[in-house]
C-alpha positions in Angstrom: -16.2 -10.2 -6.1 -17.6 -7.4 -3.9 -18.7 -4.5 -6.4 -18.4 -1.1 -4.7 -19.2 0.6 -8.1 -19.7 0.0 -11.6 -16.3 -0.3 -12.4 -14.4 -0.9 -9.3 -14.3 -4.0 -6.7 -13.1 -4.3 -3.1 -10.7 -7.1 -4.1 -9.3 -4.8 -6.9 -8.5 -2.0 -4.5 -7.3 -4.0 -1.5 -4.8 -6.2 -3.4 -1.4 -6.0 -2.2 1.3 -8.4 -3.5 3.4 -7.4 -0.5 0.8 -8.1 1.9 0.4 -11.7 0.3 4.3 -12.2 0.2 4.3 -11.3 3.9 1.1 -13.2 4.9 -0.7 -10.0 6.1 -4.4 -9.4 5.8 -5.0 -6.2 4.0 -8.5 -5.9 5.1 -9.9 -2.2 5.7 -11.4 -1.3 9.0 -15.3 -0.3 8.7 -14.0 3.4 8.8 -11.7 2.8 6.0 -14.0 1.0 4.0 -16.5 4.0 4.5 -13.8 6.3 3.1 -13.5 4.3 0.2 -17.4 4.3 -0.4 -17.9 7.9 0.4 -14.8 9.6 -1.4 -12.5 7.4 -3.1 -14.5 5.2 -5.2 -17.0 8.0 -6.5 -13.8 10.2 -7.0 -12.6 7.2 -9.3 -15.8 6.9 -11.1 -15.7 10.3 -11.9 -12.1 10.3 -13.0 -12.6 7.4 -14.8 -15.6 9.2 -17.0 -13.4 12.4 -17.4 -10.8 10.1 -18.7 -13.1 8.8 -21.7 -14.9 5.9 -19.8 -12.1 3.5 -20.5 -10.4 0.9 -18.1 -8.2 1.8 -15.3 -5.5 -0.6 -14.0 -5.1 -0.2 -10.2 -1.7 -1.0 -9.0 -2.7 -0.3 -5.2 -5.3 1.6 -3.2 -5.7 0.4 0.3 -2.6 -0.3 2.3 -3.1 -1.4 6.0 -0.4 0.5 8.1 1.9 -2.5 8.4 2.0 -3.0 4.8 2.6 0.7 4.3 5.6 0.4 6.2 6.9 -2.5 4.3 6.5 -0.9 1.1 8.3 2.5 2.3 5.2 4.5 2.4 5.3 7.8 4.5 3.4 8.1 7.7 0.9 10.4 6.4 0.3 8.6 3.4 -3.4 8.5 2.3 -3.4 5.0 1.3 -3.8 3.4 5.0 -6.9 5.5 5.1 -8.2 4.2 1.8 -8.2 7.7 0.3 -5.6 6.8 -2.4 -5.2 5.0 -5.4 -2.0 4.3 -7.6 -3.0 3.5 -11.2 -2.1 3.6 -15.0 -4.3 3.3 -18.0 -3.7 1.0 -21.2 -2.6 2.6 -24.0 -1.5 6.0 -22.3 1.7 7.1 -20.5 1.2 7.9 -17.0 2.7 11.3 -17.7 0.0 12.0 -20.2 -2.8 10.9 -17.8 -1.4 12.8 -15.0 -1.2 15.9 -17.2 -4.8 15.4 -18.5 -6.0 15.2 -14.7 -4.1 18.2 -13.7 -6.0 19.9 -16.7 -9.3 18.7 -15.3 -8.3 19.9 -11.8 -7.5 23.3 -13.0 -10.8 23.7 -14.6 -12.6 22.6 -11.5 -14.0 19.5 -13.1 -12.8 17.2 -10.1 -11.6 18.0 -6.6 -8.4 15.8 -6.0 -6.3 16.3 -2.9 -3.1 15.2 -4.4 -2.2 14.3 -7.7 1.2 12.8 -8.1 3.2 11.6 -11.0 5.4 8.9 -9.5 8.4 7.7 -11.5 9.8 4.9 -9.1 9.6 2.1 -8.6 7.3 2.1 -11.6 5.5 4.7 -13.4 1.9 5.2 -12.0 -0.5 8.2 -11.2 -1.1 8.8 -7.7 -4.4 10.4 -6.8 -6.0 11.0 -3.3 -9.5 12.1 -2.5 -8.8 12.9 1.3 -11.6 15.3 2.1 -9.7 17.1 4.6 -12.6 17.2 7.2 -15.7 17.6 4.9 -18.5 15.4 5.2 -20.0 13.0 2.7 -22.5 15.2 0.6 -20.4 18.3 1.3 -17.9 19.9 -1.0 -14.4 18.5 -0.9 -11.8 20.5 1.0 -9.2 18.9 -1.4 -6.0 20.9 -1.3 -5.5 20.5 -5.3 -1.8 19.6 -5.0 -0.1 18.2 -8.1 3.4 17.3 -8.4 6.1 14.9 -9.7 8.0 12.3 -7.7 11.0 11.2 -9.5 12.4 8.9 -6.6 9.5 7.0 -5.4 7.8 6.7 -1.9 9.5 9.0 0.8 11.2 11.1 -1.6 10.8 14.7 -2.4 7.9 15.7 -4.7 8.2 18.7 -7.0 5.1 20.4 -6.3 5.4 23.1 -9.3 5.5 20.3 -11.8 2.1 20.9 -13.6 2.0 24.6 -12.9 
């Protein structure tokens, strides 16, 4: 196992059932791995801390472009850049988790580019730590978008859901 931080491994963040089923390697490029190390993993560690230092079940983080197409991800998805994670938490509904995260964002406790409560195909919380041009060590230029996507990848998102 390759530990990227105290609580997250490279293997859990690059696991993809779709990649395995299609025999596609889902290995990040050095640039994408740097994105994970500089933005996504530190963001997930902070998020885990804010949520009470309890476990996070990662469903998907990195998806290479080919895998992203196979799962119906959008061309602008943050997953192929290794900026996004879809997850849930044991003992808490994704809706509750997403609502708590929205509260942290509103208080300025964490800078997340996009928070999306995804309903289909399963219920997960999507967060992306795309810095929008900031350099490591600089404040994030995250947009702070928060929404609900009832139809799954590629379907409309209600960006007013957490207002």
